[in-house]
N, C-alpha and C positions, 0 to 999 in steps of 0.2 A: 695824465698824459695828453699831447695834443695830438689832432689829427692828422692824418698825412699829409693832406692838403696844405694846412698852416705848415709842416715843413718843409714841403717843397716849393713854397713861397718864399720859406727865408735864403737871403741871399747867399748864404755859405753852403747851403746842399742843393741850391738850383742846379747845379752842373749834374747831381746824380740821374735827375727824371732824362735827361739827353744823353746821358754817355751809355753807350751800347753796352759797356761792360757789367752794368747792373741791370738789363734788362732781362726778363725772363727767359727762358728757352724754349721755343716753341714745342710744341706738344710732337710735330712730327720727326722734330730731330732728337728730343730726349733720346731714342732707341737707337743702338747701333743695329744697322740691317746689316743682316748676314743671308748669304745663298740658302740655295735650296738641299746643298752639301749637308749641309750642319743642321737640317730640322732635325734629326735624332735625337738631339740632345733635349729636345724638349719633351721627350716622351720614353727615353731610354732608361734604362734602370742604372746602368752604370754612371749617369751623370747625376744621380738621385743620393742624396744625402741626409739624413735629418739630425738637426740640429737642437741638442738641447738646453743648451746657455751661450749666450751671445761674448763676445769676446770681451767684455768686463764684468763675465759672471752672472749674469741675470738670464731667471729660466725665461726660452719662449719658445714657441709651438710654431717654426716653421720649416720646409726644406729648401734644397740648394735650387731647384727646379722653380719655385716661386721667385727667385732673386735671378734667374736666367731669365722668364717671362718681363719683368721689372726691366731688365736691363738692354734685351738684346730683341728685334722683330723678324722675322723674314722677311724678305726684302717683296715689293710691290710684283713686281716683274719675274721673279721666278714663282711666286705663289700661283701667278696665273698659269706658268708653267709645267708647276705640279698640279695641276686640277686638268688642264689639256692633258698630261702625260697620263693620268689614272684613267682620265675617259679614254683615251686610245688605246691602252690596256686592258680595260674591259672587253673593247669591240674587240678585240683582238681574241681576247680570250674564247669569246662567243664564237668568233670565224673558228678556233681550231677545235672546241667543241663539234661545233657542227659538221666539221670535215672529219673528224674519227669517228661519228655518229654514221656517216656516208660509207665510212672506209669498212666499221663495223657490219654493217648491213651487207655490205657485197661481199665479205668474207663468210 
């Protein structure tokens, strides 16, 4: 087998190195970005299927959620919003608990 450099230096295959159709896809663009509305599919039991064999009949040991994580990613802007939303919710819950505590002490 000849090395990759020798193949690319060959005149017949030199266009392969310059053609964007044959470039490897960047890591950031491999996964489809989804927003926070669909984040439940990563941990919800309704989306989890356990496979015993693949499409060719060979035994496998993986679940459909692993495939979801392989092909989908939460968009960064939505994940930032979800973190800030969760912080706001915890602050609101604390305020409600304090208000309930004061109301119970008055009555």
